[in-house]
C-alpha positions in Angstrom: -16.3 1.8 -19.4 -15.0 2.0 -15.8 -17.6 1.6 -13.0 -18.0 4.5 -10.6 -18.4 3.4 -7.0 -17.9 6.9 -5.5 -21.5 6.7 -4.1 -20.3 4.0 -1.7 -18.4 6.5 0.4 -20.0 9.9 0.3 -17.4 11.3 2.8 -14.8 11.3 0.0 -14.7 13.8 -2.9 -12.5 14.0 -5.9 -9.7 16.4 -5.4 -8.3 18.6 -8.1 -4.7 18.5 -6.9 -3.5 15.0 -5.9 0.1 14.9 -4.8 0.8 11.2 -4.3 -0.2 8.2 -6.4 0.4 4.9 -4.8 0.5 1.8 -7.0 0.4 -1.8 -6.3 2.6 -3.8 -8.7 1.3 -7.3 -9.5 -2.0 -7.5 -11.2 -2.4 -3.7 -10.9 0.4 -1.7 -12.6 2.0 -4.8 -14.1 0.3 -6.6 -16.9 0.0 -10.4 -16.7 3.4 -10.8 -18.3 4.9 -8.6 -15.5 5.5 -5.6 -17.9 4.4 -1.9 -17.7 2.7 -0.7 -20.8 4.2 2.2 -22.7 1.0 4.2 -22.2 1.3 3.8 -18.4 5.0 4.8 -18.5 4.3 7.9 -20.6 1.4 9.1 -18.3 3.3 8.3 -15.1 6.2 10.4 -16.4 3.8 13.3 -17.1 2.4 13.0 -13.6 5.8 13.0 -12.0 6.9 16.1 -14.1 3.8 17.7 -12.7 5.1 17.1 -9.2 3.1 14.1 -8.2 5.0 11.5 -6.1 4.5 8.0 -7.7 5.1 5.4 -5.0 5.3 1.7 -5.7 3.7 -0.3 -2.8 4.0 -4.1 -3.1 4.3 -7.3 -1.2 7.4 -8.0 -3.2 10.9 -7.8 -1.5 12.7 -4.6 -2.2 15.2 -6.1 -4.8 12.3 -7.5 -6.8 10.8 -4.0 -7.3 13.9 -2.1 -8.4 13.5 -2.8 -12.1 10.1 -1.2 -12.1 11.3 1.8 -10.1 14.1 2.3 -12.6 11.6 2.1 -15.6 9.5 4.8 -14.0 12.5 7.0 -13.1 11.5 7.2 -9.4 15.0 8.1 -8.3 15.1 11.0 -10.8 11.8 12.4 -9.4 12.8 11.8 -5.8 10.1 9.2 -5.1 9.8 6.1 -2.9 9.1 2.4 -2.7 7.1 0.5 -0.1 8.1 -3.1 -0.1 7.3 -6.3 1.9 3.6 -5.1 2.3 4.6 -2.0 4.2 7.5 -3.4 6.3 10.1 -1.3 4.5 10.0 2.2 3.0 12.9 3.3 0.8 13.9 6.6 -0.8 14.8 5.9 -4.4 16.9 9.0 -4.7 19.3 8.2 -1.8 18.6 4.4 -1.4 18.1 5.2 2.3 15.7 2.9 4.2 13.4 5.4 6.0 11.4 2.8 7.9 11.7 -0.9 8.6 10.0 -3.3 10.9 10.5 -7.1 11.1 9.0 -10.2 12.6 11.0 -11.5 15.6 12.6 -14.9 15.4 10.0 -16.2 17.9 7.1 -14.9 15.8 8.6 -16.6 12.7 9.1 -19.9 14.6 5.5 -19.8 15.9 4.2 -19.2 12.4 6.2 -22.3 11.3 4.5 -24.3 14.0 1.2 -23.0 12.8 2.0 -24.0 9.2 2.7 -27.6 10.2 -0.4 -27.8 12.3 -2.5 -26.5 9.4 -0.7 -28.3 6.5 0.4 -25.2 4.5 3.8 -24.2 3.1 5.7 -21.4 4.7 8.5 -19.2 3.3 10.5 -16.2 4.6 13.5 -14.3 3.4 17.2 -14.1 4.2 20.3 -12.9 2.5 20.5 -16.4 1.0 17.1 -16.1 -0.7 13.6 -17.4 -0.3 13.8 -19.8 2.6 11.6 -22.9 2.9 11.7 -26.6 3.9 9.3 -27.6 1.1 8.7 -27.2 -2.6 5.4 -26.2 -4.1 3.9 -24.8 -7.3 2.9 -21.8 -5.2 6.5 -21.2 -3.9 7.6 -21.4 -7.6 5.3 -18.5 -8.3 7.0 -16.4 -5.7 10.4 -17.4 -7.1 9.4 -16.4 -10.6 7.8 -13.1 -9.4 10.8 -12.0 -7.4 13.8 -13.6 -9.2 15.2 -14.4 -5.8 16.9 -17.8 -5.5 15.3 -20.6 -3.5 17.2 -21.5 -0.4 15.7 -24.9 0.5 16.7 -26.0 4.0 16.4 -29.2 6.1 15.3 -27.3 9.2 13.4 -24.0 8.9 13.8 -23.1 12.5 17.5 -23.9 12.6 18.0 -21.6 9.5 16.0 -18.7 10.8 17.8 -17.5 13.9 17.1 -13.8 13.6 14.3 -11.5 12.5 12.8 -11.2 9.0 10.4 -8.8 7.4 7.6 -11.1 6.7 6.4 -14.7 6.1 4.1 -16.1 3.5 1.8 -19.1 4.0 1.0 -20.8 0.7 -1.6 -23.4 -0.3 -4.6 -24.0 -2.6 -6.9 -20.9 -2.5 -10.0 -22.4 -1.1 -8.2 -24.1 1.8 -6.0 -21.1 2.4 -9.0 -18.9 2.9 -10.0 -21.1 5.9 -6.5 -20.9 7.2 -6.6 -17.1 6.9 -9.7 -17.0 9.1 -8.1 -19.2 11.7 -4.9 -17.3 11.8 -6.6 -13.9 12.1 -8.6 -15.2 15.0 -5.7 -16.8 16.8 -3.0 -14.2 16.1 -4.3 -10.7 16.7 -0.7 -9.7 17.4 0.2 -10.0 13.7 -0.9 -8.3 10.5 -2.4 -10.8 8.0 -3.5 -10.1 4.4 -4.0 -12.0 1.1 -1.9 -10.8 -1.8 -2.8 -13.6 -4.2 -5.4 -16.3 -3.7 -2.6 -18.7 -2.7 -0.4 -16.2 -0.8 -1.2 -15.4 2.8 1.2 -12.7 3.9 2.1 -12.2 7.6 3.8 -9.0 8.9 4.4 -7.5 12.3 1.5 -6.0 14.1 0.4 -2.7 12.7 2.3 -3.1 9.5 0.4 -2.8 6.2 0.5 -0.6 3.1 -1.8 2.1 4.6 0.4 2.6 7.7 3.5 3.0 5.6 1.7 5.4 3.2 0.6 7.4 6.2 4.2 7.6 7.5 5.5 8.7 4.1 2.7 11.2 3.5 3.3 12.9 6.8 7.0 13.0 6.2 6.4 14.7 2.9 3.7 17.1 4.2 1.0 15.5 2.0 -2.5 15.3 3.2 -4.5 12.0 3.3 -7.0 13.6 1.0 -4.2 14.3 -1.6 -3.4 10.6 -1.9 -4.7 8.2 -4.6 -4.1 4.5 -4.0 -4.7 1.8 -6.7 -4.7 -1.9 -6.1 -6.4 -5.2 -6.8 -6.1 -7.6 -3.8 -6.7 -8.1 -0.1 -3.3 -6.7 0.9 -4.2 -3.5 -0.9 -7.5 -3.0 1.0 -6.1 -0.9 3.8 -4.4 1.5 1.4 -7.4 1.8 -0.8 -9.6 2.6 2.2 -7.0 5.0 3.6 -6.4 7.1 0.5 -8.3 10.2 -0.3 -9.3 8.4 -3.5 -9.2 4.6 -3.3 -9.3 2.8 -6.7 -9.5 -0.9 -7.8 -8.5 -2.1 -11.2 -11.4 -4.1 -12.7 -9.7 -7.5 -12.1 -10.3 -7.1 -8.4 -12.2 -10.0 -6.8 -16.0 -9.6 -6.3 -15.8 -9.6 -2.5 -13.6 -6.4 -2.5 -15.3 -4.4 -5.3 -17.5 -2.3 -3.0 -14.6 -1.1 -0.8 -13.2 1.4 -3.4 -14.4 4.8 -4.5 -13.8 4.0 -8.2 -13.1 1.0 -10.4 -11.1 1.5 -13.5 -10.0 -0.8 -16.4 -8.1 -4.0 -15.6 -4.3 -4.3 -15.3 -4.4 -5.7 -18.9 -6.2 -2.6 -20.1 -4.2 0.2 -18.6 -6.3 0.9 -15.6 -3.5 2.8 -14.0 -3.2 5.0 -17.1 -7.0 5.7 -16.8 -6.5 6.9 -13.2 -3.7 9.3 -14.2 -5.8 10.7 -17.1 -9.0 11.1 -15.1 -7.7 12.3 -11.7 -4.3 13.8 -12.2 -3.7 15.2 -15.7 -7.3 16.4 -16.0 
């Protein structure tokens, strides 16, 4: 049985006609084996046939999301992807990038210096792959998630001579939480959010999933109250709070649970399908 947390925000009411469903990928729509269940595919197809825009919003790079966009036929239904935690918005029908914002070279170099000072790994992205100076079990997770090759370099700063959409700081979760607090205090000029316990994502100032959903909704003439957002992690918090209906899957961490309007089943138990059945098809 899903837990109903709607009483935590009495300013929000359940609409009868939602027009946009925004879904995080890892640990939300995707099961632990990185697959989408047949039930979720079937119900998301019904939602799209009903006219609902199904938007994938992930910290993943754009290429690492395309497989799932294809499985859900987003191009056929003229829908969209939000990648790199909001730094890029892409039309799946035309492959046009509608919005993009990157970290400057100087910002990336300063984050590299911060990573050295605080003894954490750092990665960014280039046309050569996932760029780092170091190897780590946590970097290996990103490589597995994205399928992007590892471009290990001797000098991070020498390699990164232009802008990039985001960086990730990586380390053991308990320690990384301390680093997160320090970075947020020191760098109010950047957007910082946790996507996994060992991934601390850093984007340009003002960039997050909520900002990109707002951009897209306004472009499509969709009201904020007509948006549902479903997630599970810290980098989903802004979109869950932004949406007319903000939903966590049940595998969300305890410190975030009270921030959503509803909690549904976990990613392993078709929580996204429950959202579609309860709030769209019904």
